[in-house]
C-alpha positions in Angstrom: -9.9 30.9 12.2 -7.0 28.6 12.9 -4.6 29.1 15.7 -1.5 31.2 15.0 0.9 30.0 17.7 4.3 28.7 16.6 3.5 25.2 17.7 0.2 25.2 15.8 1.8 26.5 12.6 4.5 23.8 12.9 2.0 21.1 13.5 0.1 22.2 10.4 3.3 22.0 8.3 4.0 18.6 9.6 0.4 17.4 8.9 0.6 18.7 5.3 3.9 16.9 4.8 2.7 13.6 6.3 -0.6 13.7 4.4 1.3 14.0 1.1 3.6 11.2 2.0 0.7 9.0 3.0 -1.1 9.8 -0.2 2.0 8.8 -2.2 2.4 5.6 -0.4 -1.3 4.7 -0.8 -1.0 5.5 -4.5 2.1 3.2 -4.8 0.1 0.5 -3.0 -2.8 0.8 -5.4 -0.5 0.7 -8.4 1.2 -2.4 -7.1 -2.1 -4.2 -6.4 -3.3 -3.2 -9.9 -0.2 -4.5 -11.6 -0.2 -7.9 -9.8 -4.0 -8.3 -10.6 -3.3 -7.5 -14.2 -0.5 -10.0 -14.5 -2.8 -12.6 -12.9 -5.6 -11.8 -15.3 -3.1 -12.1 -18.2 -2.0 -15.5 -16.8 1.6 -14.2 -16.6 2.6 -16.2 -13.5 6.3 -15.3 -13.5 5.5 -11.6 -13.4 2.9 -12.2 -10.8 5.3 -14.0 -8.5 7.9 -11.3 -8.9 5.3 -8.6 -8.2 4.0 -10.5 -5.1 7.2 -10.0 -3.0 7.3 -6.3 -4.0 3.6 -5.8 -3.1 3.8 -7.7 0.2 6.8 -5.5 1.1 4.8 -2.3 0.4 1.8 -3.6 2.3 3.9 -4.5 5.3 5.7 -1.2 5.3 2.4 0.7 5.2 0.9 -1.3 8.0 4.0 -0.8 10.2 3.8 3.0 9.6 0.1 3.0 10.4 -1.0 4.2 7.0 -3.3 1.2 6.7 -4.6 -1.0 9.4 -2.8 -4.3 10.0 -6.0 -6.3 9.4 -6.4 -4.5 6.0 -2.8 -5.4 5.2 -3.4 -9.0 6.1 -6.5 -9.1 4.0 -4.7 -7.7 0.9 -1.8 -10.2 1.3 -4.2 -13.1 1.8 -6.4 -12.3 -1.2 -3.4 -11.9 -3.5 -1.7 -15.0 -2.3 -4.9 -17.0 -2.7 -5.4 -15.8 -6.3 -1.8 -16.6 -7.1 -2.0 -20.2 -5.8 -5.3 -20.6 -7.6 -3.7 -19.5 -10.8 -0.7 -21.8 -10.4 -2.9 -24.8 -9.7 
């Protein structure tokens, strides 16, 4: 059985709230990555370039907040940028 102290109950409330916020951010990231990949697959370079800055911003924000690891963020950004430059060339 879980602890029933005031501090434990508050910590549990905070954990639930943070977990939901992290889940929403991760979902937003996956959606952004999916949209930029779709525009790259459709050869829509203008939409891909516009989506790149939004996606990089989301990735950086998540890495700063510790939702994803900074190396993971770097990997996401690198792979997207590489695909974009390959599509432009």
